[in-house]
Wavefront OBJ file of the C-alpha trace (Angstrom):
o trace
v 125.453 114.606 209.289
v 124.809 110.896 209.402
v 121.600 111.621 211.300
v 120.459 114.283 208.821
v 120.869 112.037 205.787
v 119.309 109.087 207.570
v 116.265 111.171 208.528
v 115.677 112.200 204.912
v 115.990 108.603 203.727
v 113.562 107.527 206.441
v 111.034 110.099 205.277
v 111.404 109.181 201.612
v 110.947 105.507 202.412
v 107.750 106.365 204.285
v 106.609 108.371 201.258
v 107.202 105.479 198.872
v 105.056 103.255 201.093
v 102.213 105.761 200.750
v 102.632 105.978 196.979
v 102.509 102.201 196.673
v 98.938 102.218 198.042
v 97.869 104.384 195.074
v 95.104 106.161 197.006
v 94.464 109.892 196.726
v 94.767 110.566 200.472
v 97.988 108.570 200.730
v 99.278 110.405 197.653
v 98.617 113.755 199.340
v 100.493 112.604 202.423
v 103.404 111.378 200.289
v 103.539 114.706 198.442
v 103.892 116.558 201.742
v 106.612 114.215 202.991
v 108.583 114.579 199.763
v 108.226 118.347 199.699
v 109.482 118.514 203.277
v 112.599 116.522 202.387
v 113.376 118.830 199.468
v 112.908 121.936 201.591
v 115.082 120.570 204.415
v 117.917 119.597 202.066
v 117.885 122.949 200.253
v 117.772 124.728 203.604
v 120.678 122.685 204.975
v 122.777 123.423 201.910
v 122.341 127.176 202.408
v 122.853 126.862 206.162
v 126.155 125.055 205.588
v 127.344 127.971 203.466
v 126.357 130.591 206.030
v 128.001 128.678 208.873
v 131.190 128.082 206.898
v 132.330 131.712 206.942
v 131.573 135.306 207.804
v 128.269 135.989 206.105
v 127.469 139.261 207.866
v 128.972 142.722 208.054
v 129.737 144.288 211.424
v 126.276 145.900 211.398
v 124.694 142.423 211.080
v 123.655 142.947 207.471
v 124.400 140.137 205.001
v 127.429 140.754 202.798
v 126.410 141.239 199.150
v 127.973 137.966 198.024
v 126.177 136.100 200.810
v 122.695 137.594 200.453
v 121.178 134.740 198.479
v 122.595 132.154 200.893
v 121.280 134.057 203.924
v 117.883 134.496 202.257
v 117.785 130.752 201.582
v 118.043 130.043 205.326
v 114.737 131.853 205.847
v 111.246 130.473 205.332
v 110.747 131.292 201.631
v 110.917 128.188 199.471
v 111.707 130.132 196.301
v 114.804 131.638 197.971
v 116.107 128.137 198.718
v 115.497 127.045 195.129
v 117.154 130.206 193.788
v 120.295 129.615 195.837
v 120.479 125.958 194.810
v 120.239 127.049 191.172
v 122.907 129.730 191.590
v 125.305 127.218 193.121
v 124.596 124.693 190.308
v 123.211 122.180 192.780
v 120.188 121.888 190.471
v 119.494 122.797 186.843
v 117.212 125.585 185.674
v 114.631 123.013 184.558
v 114.701 121.294 187.953
v 114.395 124.661 189.691
v 111.221 125.405 187.711
v 109.819 121.947 188.454
v 110.491 122.359 192.172
v 108.511 125.600 192.212
v 105.592 124.001 190.376
v 105.616 120.888 192.572
v 105.819 122.947 195.754
v 102.765 124.917 194.618
v 100.835 121.652 194.200
v 101.847 120.679 197.722
v 100.615 124.048 199.029
v 97.273 123.829 197.248
v 96.769 120.264 198.466
v 97.713 121.094 202.054
v 96.391 124.619 202.541
v 93.421 124.693 200.146
v 92.357 121.059 200.123
v 92.787 120.797 196.346
v 92.644 117.179 195.254
v 94.303 117.213 191.802
v 93.017 113.659 191.692
v 93.756 112.865 188.054
v 97.409 113.919 188.270
v 98.312 113.764 191.969
v 99.831 110.279 191.977
v 102.011 110.927 188.934
v 103.074 114.293 190.333
v 104.066 112.742 193.655
v 106.070 109.953 191.975
v 107.860 112.539 189.805
v 108.523 114.738 192.853
v 109.949 111.700 194.622
v 112.494 111.203 191.833
v 113.384 114.898 191.911
v 113.828 114.730 195.695
v 116.231 111.794 195.325
v 118.243 113.802 192.781
v 118.363 116.802 195.136
v 119.492 114.618 198.022
v 122.201 113.060 195.826
v 123.430 116.508 194.768
v 123.800 117.772 198.336
v 127.391 117.851 199.546
v 127.882 118.623 203.251
v 131.147 120.193 204.473
v 131.966 116.877 206.137
v 130.466 113.496 207.000
v 130.300 112.415 210.606
v 128.516 110.151 213.032
v 127.774 110.312 216.731
v 126.835 107.945 219.512
v 123.654 110.033 219.790
v 122.558 109.152 216.246
v 119.337 107.176 216.043
v 119.076 105.551 212.655
v 115.608 104.156 211.978
v 114.944 100.738 210.506
v 113.671 102.470 207.352
v 117.046 104.133 206.835
v 119.037 101.022 207.774
v 117.310 99.171 204.906
v 119.162 101.436 202.484
v 122.277 102.376 204.449
v 123.218 99.302 206.381
v 125.973 100.347 208.795
v 128.349 102.454 206.693
v 131.885 102.971 207.896
v 132.843 106.525 208.790
v 134.918 107.026 205.644
v 132.374 105.444 203.319
v 129.299 107.430 204.327
v 129.224 109.467 201.117
v 129.059 106.342 198.974
v 126.406 104.828 201.256
v 124.148 107.859 201.015
v 124.530 108.126 197.245
v 123.692 104.433 196.920
v 120.635 104.890 199.153
v 119.318 107.783 197.038
v 119.854 105.732 193.896
v 118.109 102.734 195.393
v 115.108 104.856 196.374
v 114.924 106.105 192.789
v 114.865 102.519 191.534
v 111.991 101.728 193.892
v 110.088 104.745 192.541
v 110.759 103.603 188.966
v 108.901 100.387 189.788
v 105.743 102.476 190.303
v 105.785 103.453 186.629
v 105.901 106.803 184.871
v 102.585 108.241 183.665
v 103.289 111.919 184.329
v 103.004 113.219 180.769
v 100.027 110.966 179.976
v 98.173 112.181 183.057
v 99.037 115.844 182.502
v 97.874 115.836 178.877
v 94.701 113.932 179.783
v 93.848 116.470 182.492
v 94.540 119.379 180.152
v 92.310 117.816 177.492
v 89.539 117.282 180.034
v 89.799 120.952 181.034
v 89.600 122.091 177.412
v 86.605 119.868 176.696
v 84.809 121.213 179.772
v 85.304 124.805 178.604
v 84.137 123.824 175.111
v 80.915 122.410 176.614
v 80.404 125.520 178.741
v 80.725 127.838 175.723
v 78.218 125.712 173.810
v 75.841 125.807 176.769
v 75.954 129.602 176.971
v 75.659 130.252 173.242
v 72.665 127.900 172.946
v 70.804 128.721 176.166
v 71.467 132.376 176.978
v 68.318 134.408 176.077
v 70.463 136.739 173.944
v 71.963 133.841 171.969
v 75.538 135.207 171.955
v 78.158 133.784 169.651
v 80.949 131.838 171.302
v 83.273 134.832 170.877
v 80.672 137.081 172.549
v 80.253 134.547 175.349
v 84.018 134.612 175.932
v 84.009 138.392 176.258
v 80.840 138.775 178.299
v 81.589 136.099 180.904
v 84.761 138.004 181.759
v 82.937 141.328 181.632
v 80.232 140.275 184.134
v 82.832 139.310 186.721
v 84.884 142.431 186.030
v 82.060 144.963 185.732
v 81.742 145.981 189.387
v 85.446 146.462 190.075
v 87.041 149.874 190.505
v 89.293 149.110 187.551
v 86.272 148.542 185.302
v 84.622 151.759 186.448
v 87.816 153.715 185.828
v 88.205 152.151 182.384
v 84.615 153.004 181.469
v 85.026 156.607 182.620
v 88.323 157.090 180.792
v 87.009 155.598 177.569
v 83.674 157.420 177.454
v 81.230 154.603 178.143
v 77.699 155.891 177.519
v 75.791 152.750 178.555
v 72.474 153.483 180.297
v 71.872 150.046 181.790
v 73.879 147.232 183.360
v 73.482 144.890 180.345
v 74.644 147.656 178.012
v 77.589 148.391 180.334
v 78.630 144.740 180.393
v 78.233 144.426 176.634
v 80.389 147.563 176.152
v 83.097 146.200 178.457
v 83.020 142.914 176.579
v 83.759 144.680 173.297
v 86.204 147.319 174.485
v 88.354 145.895 177.256
v 91.642 144.149 176.443
v 90.744 140.708 177.784
v 93.295 137.993 178.417
v 91.109 135.671 176.311
v 89.597 137.670 173.465
v 87.881 135.039 171.302
v 86.865 131.380 171.463
v 90.146 129.789 172.656
v 89.435 126.120 171.986
v 91.391 125.805 168.718
v 94.524 127.426 170.149
v 94.182 125.478 173.391
v 94.021 122.196 171.497
v 97.291 123.115 169.778
v 98.852 123.597 173.210
v 97.467 120.230 174.256
v 98.987 118.577 171.177
v 102.344 120.125 172.050
v 102.149 118.721 175.571
v 101.081 115.303 174.297
v 104.166 115.156 172.043
v 106.533 116.258 174.805
v 109.093 113.703 175.982
v 110.853 115.662 178.736
v 109.051 115.536 182.090
v 110.273 118.936 183.302
v 109.193 120.596 180.057
v 105.829 118.811 180.149
v 105.165 119.976 183.699
v 105.997 123.546 182.684
v 103.650 123.442 179.683
v 100.832 122.058 181.801
v 101.280 124.491 184.704
v 101.677 127.510 182.421
v 98.447 126.590 180.636
v 96.472 126.091 183.846
v 97.744 129.335 185.379
v 97.239 131.447 182.256
v 93.665 130.213 181.741
v 92.572 130.048 185.376
v 90.900 133.471 185.623
v 88.968 132.950 182.396
v 87.838 129.462 183.396
v 86.619 130.759 186.757
v 84.684 133.570 185.063
v 83.123 131.151 182.596
v 82.205 128.721 185.373
v 80.465 131.519 187.266
v 78.560 132.554 184.137
v 77.434 128.977 183.510
v 76.224 128.666 187.113
v 74.208 131.862 186.848
v 72.677 130.842 183.536
v 71.825 127.396 184.888
v 70.135 129.038 187.869
v 68.153 131.313 185.528
v 67.020 128.322 183.440
v 65.905 126.399 186.523
v 63.987 129.465 187.713
v 62.159 129.678 184.362
v 61.329 125.990 184.505
v 59.918 126.355 188.020
v 57.808 129.324 186.935
v 56.445 127.372 183.957
v 55.453 124.594 186.354
v 53.726 127.077 188.625
v 56.109 126.670 191.510
l 1 2 3 4 5 6 7 8 9 10 11 12 13 14 15 16 17 18 19 20 21 22 23 24 25 26 27 28 29 30 31 32 33 34 35 36 37 38 39 40 41 42 43 44 45 46 47 48 49 50 51 52 53 54 55 56 57 58 59 60 61 62 63 64 65 66 67 68 69 70 71 72 73 74 75 76 77 78 79 80 81 82 83 84 85 86 87 88 89 90 91 92 93 94 95 96 97 98 99 100 101 102 103 104 105 106 107 108 109 110 111 112 113 114 115 116 117 118 119 120 121 122 123 124 125 126 127 128 129 130 131 132 133 134 135 136 137 138 139 140 141 142 143 144 145 146 147 148 149 150 151 152 153 154 155 156 157 158 159 160 161 162 163 164 165 166 167 168 169 170 171 172 173 174 175 176 177 178 179 180 181 182 183 184 185 186 187 188 189 190 191 192 193 194 195 196 197 198 199 200 201 202 203 204 205 206 207 208 209 210 211 212 213 214 215 216 217 218 219 220 221 222 223 224 225 226 227 228 229 230 231 232 233 234 235 236 237 238 239 240 241 242 243 244 245 246 247 248 249 250 251 252 253 254 255 256 257 258 259 260 261 262 263 264 265 266 267 268 269 270 271 272 273 274 275 276 277 278 279 280 281 282 283 284 285 286 287 288 289 290 291 292 293 294 295 296 297 298 299 300 301 302 303 304 305 306 307 308 309 310 311 312 313 314 315 316 317 318 319 320 321 322 323 324 325 326 327 328 329 330
């Protein structure tokens, strides 16, 4: 167990070095290192439980009371978080934050998303959460072996703990790492609210652009409905809805306009006023877990609409450029 703890401390120390550079690529690397530590610790906690007793029936199926622990030893991150929450290793708020932070890691690693305006603050916050998770982990026993290879990074925090003082040494190391992270500052809520505001202002500009430049001069409410309708119009769900509700449109524009008026859209009217209220709520928030939840809920709930609006703006911009080229004789 000495080796396991030391390896996690080594990895966290490497992560803090990356965060200290304050560069987006180093921040992405740090986020991945931190996420890996969290996943390994949560996995080890569940593995300890499964190995400590008879987790399976004679037919090799998990016993009902062991199912969440067995599931947590698989590959699904949410199963590991769920088991840690059920065993009170982490709070409900921390469990939610871990899910959000893991999703940022996935989008950065698998999709190349930059999250540049918030990535550093997210990674620093995740680092603190990882230290708390490591501190909360309690192995069945502490041990050391002649085969242990403790890196210089880990020795900086651990020294050479005596066999019967390993628990105290590891708790001290996690606390010390947290203190180092605190020296990097805490701008999480400031960065989250600034990014949300920037997103809202961008959508506000897009709605203005459409209402002022679309040949049909739609109102902002109409623009909200029709941008979603254009993206939705060719789906099987839209066709079924039109058939069920007696759509009598004779052309594509009429069909889209009908969908815009009739379908139960996620965003029904100009959302800017209500979105700014959500931004004000986030800006006033003092709790980091709650702030992260407010930000992530907003971004997820508005994502489909923002993508539809972005597509509509791109098409309109292309149409305008085409008209300009024609007027110039190109």
